[in-house]
C-alpha positions in Angstrom: -15.3 -25.0 96.2 -15.1 -28.5 94.9 -15.6 -29.5 91.2 -19.0 -31.2 92.2 -20.2 -27.9 93.6 -19.1 -26.0 90.5 -20.9 -28.4 88.2 -24.0 -28.2 90.3 -24.0 -24.4 90.3 -23.4 -24.2 86.5 -26.2 -26.7 85.8 -28.5 -24.7 88.0 -27.7 -21.4 86.2 -28.3 -22.9 82.7 -31.5 -24.5 83.8 -32.7 -21.2 85.4 -32.3 -19.2 82.2 -28.8 -17.8 82.4 -27.9 -18.1 78.7 -24.7 -16.0 78.7 -22.1 -16.9 81.3 -18.6 -15.4 81.8 -16.4 -18.0 83.4 -13.7 -15.7 85.0 -10.5 -17.8 84.8 -7.5 -18.3 82.6 -7.5 -22.1 83.0 -9.0 -23.1 79.6 -8.2 -26.8 80.0 -9.6 -27.1 83.5 -12.8 -25.4 82.4 -13.1 -27.7 79.3 -13.0 -30.7 81.6 -15.5 -29.1 83.9 -17.9 -28.4 81.1 -17.9 -32.0 80.0 -19.6 -32.9 83.3 -22.0 -30.0 83.0 -23.0 -31.1 79.5 -23.5 -34.6 80.7 -25.7 -33.5 83.6 -27.8 -31.4 81.2 -27.8 -34.0 78.4 -26.7 -31.2 76.0 -24.0 -31.5 73.3 -20.9 -29.5 74.0 -19.3 -27.2 71.4 -16.1 -25.2 71.5 -15.0 -22.2 69.5 -11.5 -20.9 68.9 -10.2 -18.3 66.6 -8.3 -20.9 64.6 -10.9 -23.7 64.1 -14.2 -22.1 64.7 -17.1 -24.1 66.2 -16.5 -27.9 66.6 -18.5 -30.4 68.6 -16.5 -32.0 71.4 -15.8 -35.7 70.6 -16.3 -35.4 66.9 -13.8 -34.5 64.1 -14.0 -31.4 62.0 -15.5 -28.0 62.5 -18.4 -26.0 61.1 -17.3 -24.3 57.9 -16.5 -20.5 58.1 -17.3 -20.2 61.8 -13.7 -19.0 62.7 -15.2 -15.5 62.2 -16.9 -14.8 65.6 -19.9 -13.0 64.1 -20.6 -15.9 61.8 -20.1 -18.3 64.8 -22.8 -16.6 66.8 -25.1 -16.5 63.7 -24.7 -20.2 63.5 -25.7 -20.6 67.2 -28.7 -18.3 66.6 -29.8 -20.4 63.6 -29.6 -23.7 65.5 -32.8 -25.2 66.9 -30.8 -27.6 69.1 -30.0 -27.1 72.7 -26.3 -27.0 73.4 -23.5 -25.6 75.4 -21.1 -23.3 73.4 -17.7 -22.7 75.0 -16.1 -19.6 73.4 -12.3 -19.2 74.0 -10.1 -16.2 73.1 -13.2 -14.1 72.4 -12.2 -11.0 74.5 -10.2 -9.2 71.8 -13.1 -9.4 69.4 -15.7 -8.1 71.9 -13.6 -5.0 72.4 -13.1 -4.2 68.7 -16.3 -5.3 66.9 -19.5 -3.4 67.7 -21.6 -5.5 65.3 -20.5 -8.7 67.2 -22.5 -7.5 70.2 -25.8 -7.8 68.3 -25.0 -11.3 67.2 -24.1 -12.3 70.7 -27.4 -10.9 72.0 -29.4 -12.7 69.3 -27.7 -16.0 70.0 -28.2 -15.8 73.7 -31.9 -14.9 73.2 -32.3 -17.9 70.9 -30.8 -20.3 73.4 -33.4 -19.0 76.0 -36.1 -20.7 73.9 -34.3 -23.9 72.8 -32.1 -24.4 75.9 -28.4 -24.3 76.6 -25.9 -21.5 77.1 -23.0 -19.5 75.8 -20.0 -19.8 78.1 -17.1 -17.2 77.5 -13.9 -17.9 79.3 -11.0 -15.6 80.1 -9.9 -13.3 83.0 -11.7 -9.9 83.2 -13.5 -10.0 79.9 -15.3 -6.7 79.0 -18.6 -7.1 77.3 -20.3 -4.3 75.2 -22.9 -2.2 77.1 -25.7 -3.7 75.1 -24.8 -7.2 76.1 -23.5 -6.6 79.6 -26.9 -6.8 81.4 -27.4 -10.3 80.1 -24.0 -11.6 81.4 -23.7 -13.7 84.5 -20.2 -13.8 85.9 -19.0 -17.0 87.5 -15.6 -16.7 89.2 -13.9 -20.1 88.9 -11.8 -20.6 92.0 -8.3 -22.0 91.8 -7.5 -25.7 92.1 -8.3 -27.4 95.4 -5.6 -29.2 97.4 -7.1 -32.5 96.2 -6.6 -31.5 92.6 -3.0 -30.6 93.3 -2.4 -34.0 95.0 -4.1 -35.8 92.1 -1.8 -33.9 89.7 1.3 -34.8 91.7 0.3 -38.5 91.8 -0.3 -38.4 88.0 3.1 -36.8 87.4 4.9 -39.3 89.6 3.2 -42.2 87.8 4.1 -40.8 84.4 7.7 -40.1 85.4 8.2 -43.5 87.0 7.5 -45.1 83.6 10.6 -43.3 82.2 13.0 -43.1 85.1 13.5 -43.9 88.8 11.9 -41.3 91.0 12.9 -41.1 94.7 10.2 -40.0 97.0 12.2 -38.2 99.7 9.2 -36.4 101.1 6.8 -37.1 104.0 3.0 -36.7 104.0 3.2 -33.5 106.1 5.8 -32.1 103.6 3.5 -33.0 100.7 0.8 -30.9 102.4 3.2 -28.0 102.7 4.2 -28.3 99.1 0.6 -28.3 98.0 -0.1 -25.2 100.2 2.7 -23.4 98.3 1.2 -24.5 95.0 -2.0 -22.6 95.8 -2.6 -19.8 93.4 -0.8 -21.5 90.5 -2.8 -23.1 87.6 -2.6 -26.9 87.2 -0.6 -26.4 84.0 1.9 -24.1 85.8 2.1 -26.6 88.7 2.7 -29.5 86.3 5.6 -27.8 84.6 7.2 -26.8 88.0 6.9 -30.2 89.6 8.0 -32.1 86.4 11.1 -29.9 86.2 11.9 -30.4 89.9 11.7 -34.2 89.6 13.7 -34.3 86.3 16.5 -32.1 87.8 17.7 -34.7 90.4 15.4 -37.7 90.0 13.7 -37.1 93.3 10.9 -35.2 95.0 11.8 -33.6 98.3 10.6 -30.7 100.5 13.5 -28.6 99.1 11.7 -28.5 95.8 9.3 -25.9 97.3 12.0 -23.4 96.1 11.0 -24.1 92.5 7.4 -23.1 93.4 8.5 -20.0 95.1 10.7 -19.0 92.1 7.7 -19.4 89.8 5.6 -17.2 92.0 8.4 -14.6 92.1 8.3 -14.5 88.3 4.6 -13.7 88.5 5.2 -10.9 90.9 8.0 -9.4 88.7 5.8 -9.7 85.6 3.0 -7.7 87.3 5.3 -4.9 88.5 3.1 -3.7 91.4 4.9 -5.7 94.2 8.6 -6.2 94.8 10.2 -9.4 95.8 12.8 -9.2 98.6 15.3 -12.1 99.1 15.2 -13.2 102.8 18.6 -12.7 104.3 18.1 -11.4 107.8 16.9 -13.6 110.7 15.6 -13.0 114.2 19.1 -13.7 115.6 20.2 -10.5 113.8 17.8 -8.4 116.0 18.7 -7.4 119.5 16.1 -7.6 122.2 12.4 -7.3 121.1 11.8 -10.4 123.2 8.0 -9.8 123.1 8.0 -9.8 119.3 10.1 -12.9 119.0 7.9 -14.7 121.5 4.8 -13.7 119.6 6.2 -15.0 116.3 7.5 -18.2 117.8 4.1 -19.0 119.4 2.4 -18.7 116.0 5.1 -20.4 113.9 3.4 -23.8 114.2 0.1 -22.3 112.9 1.9 -21.1 109.8 4.0 -24.2 109.1 1.4 -26.8 110.1 -1.9 -25.3 108.9 -3.7 -28.7 108.8 -3.1 -29.2 112.5 -3.9 -25.6 113.3 -7.3 -26.0 111.8 -8.0 -29.0 114.0 -7.6 -26.6 117.0 -9.6 -23.8 115.4 -6.6 -21.6 114.8 -6.6 -19.4 111.8 -3.7 -17.9 109.9 -2.3 -14.8 111.7 -3.3 -11.5 110.2 -0.3 -9.2 110.7 1.4 -6.7 112.9 2.2 -3.0 113.0 5.7 -1.9 114.0 6.0 1.7 115.3 9.3 3.5 115.9 11.6 6.2 115.0 13.5 5.9 111.7 16.5 3.6 111.8 15.4 1.5 114.8 15.2 -1.7 112.9 11.5 -2.0 111.8 12.4 -3.0 108.2 14.9 -5.5 109.5 12.1 -7.1 111.6 9.9 -7.4 108.5 12.6 -9.3 106.7 13.3 -11.5 109.8 9.6 -12.5 110.0 9.7 -14.0 106.5 12.9 -15.8 107.4 11.5 -17.2 110.7 8.4 -18.5 109.0 10.1 -19.6 105.8 7.8 -17.6 103.5 8.5 -15.3 100.5 8.7 -11.5 101.3 6.9 -9.1 99.1 7.1 -5.3 99.5 4.2 -3.0 98.5 5.6 0.3 97.2 2.8 2.9 97.1 4.5 4.8 94.3 3.8 1.8 92.0 0.1 2.1 92.7 -0.7 5.7 91.9 -1.7 6.6 88.4 -2.8 9.9 86.8 -5.9 8.3 85.2 -9.2 8.2 87.2 -9.8 4.8 88.8 -6.5 3.3 87.7 -4.9 3.6 91.2 -7.7 1.7 92.9 -7.5 -1.0 90.2 -3.7 -1.2 90.7 -4.2 -1.8 94.4 -6.8 -4.5 93.8 -4.5 -6.2 91.4 -1.6 -6.0 93.9 -3.7 -7.6 96.6 -5.0 -10.3 94.2 -1.3 -11.1 93.3 -0.4 -11.3 97.0 -3.2 -13.8 97.6 -2.1 -15.7 94.5 1.5 -16.0 95.9 0.2 -16.9 99.4 1.4 -18.0 101.9 3.5 -14.8 101.9 4.6 -11.9 104.1 3.5 -8.6 102.7 5.7 -5.7 103.9 4.2 -2.2 103.7 6.9 0.3 104.7 5.9 3.7 106.2 2.2 3.0 106.2 1.3 6.5 107.1 2.8 7.8 103.8 1.3 5.0 101.7 -2.3 5.8 102.8 -2.6 9.4 103.8 -5.3 10.0 106.4 -7.2 13.2 105.6 -6.6 15.8 102.9 -8.0 16.1 99.5 -4.9 17.1 97.5 -5.1 14.0 95.4 -8.9 14.1 95.0 -9.5 11.5 97.7 -7.6 8.7 95.9 -5.5 7.8 98.9 -8.5 7.7 101.2 -10.4 5.4 98.8 -7.3 3.1 98.6 -7.1 3.1 102.4 -10.8 2.1 102.5 -10.1 -0.7 100.0 -7.1 -1.8 102.1 -9.1 -2.0 105.3 -11.8 -4.0 103.6 -9.3 -6.4 102.1 -7.6 -6.8 105.6 -11.0 -7.8 107.0 -12.2 -10.1 104.2 -9.2 -11.6 102.6 -9.1 -15.4 102.3 -5.5 -15.9 101.3 -2.7 -16.6 103.8 -1.1 -13.1 103.6 0.7 -11.9 106.7 0.9 -8.1 106.6 3.9 -6.4 108.3 3.4 -2.6 108.3 5.9 -0.1 109.6 5.1 3.5 110.7 7.1 6.4 112.1 4.1 8.6 113.0 1.1 6.7 114.6 -1.1 9.8 114.5 -1.2 9.6 110.7 
């Protein structure tokens, strides 16, 4: 979705009476820039709230006295007779702890229904109190578009060129590949990575993709649900399996040149299932696929998913898949699939069956470039 589409959708929501919006994203700066366009289209003043400053009007100095307290901030919104957009940052911890705050949020949202405007709360996975939740409209802000990454790269190069000589040792096709690897990272994260890569040797080259991959590996390790495997084995280490090698070779161009593949109507390949007795080289093949396609290799260990608390295992699985899509393009290795998602049986209260259902749904609907390599010893399971 482009920025123009997002602005249009947010303007439409505010005009149609959605006075309490949750913008599901961690990119505060990007949302702030987006809301400037929304406020301009609506001809409303834009205010921001932070725990340090309280409420302040964008473009004007100073802040409203004593509004650093969230309850008093919402009381101020409810007392205003002026239409406006109120962007609340870092509000999630207060919503979880302060029951009285919910009443003030509800009152402020109802007041804006009559005078115009909206309250916009940003942050990933914000939980609203039960009394307020029915009023909330969730808007998931998608990650940056390829055009935004390219604009960011151009801006970085312009800024860096003012301070030092920058050698552009990268072609247009390689820039597209770099941008594709940046997908899933915020603009701020991308800026830090690209700036570091250029400062390191005074040049931008296709080899700098490794900096992007290293940053994504750090995200995986921080989450703890997926494991990163260094790619060491190649297809030349595997004897025979000519059909598999031919299948992978035929699709390599689709993976490495996605722009050209789209011109021919070819989509990113979904995955494969390797069946065989233990020790025949299935895991080696999974590692070799990542090496052949020059993509990071992540392993899903089911033992990291399961949790004793009700609903946590399913949430862990969804987080793991969301992380995999964030790291994309990537090879996701699921070893011994039949043990990961047991078919049949109610020993675990049906948790594994529910996760299997979520896995199949994700396989069908996923949008990220995640190539699944699953291995199995027993196809009947």
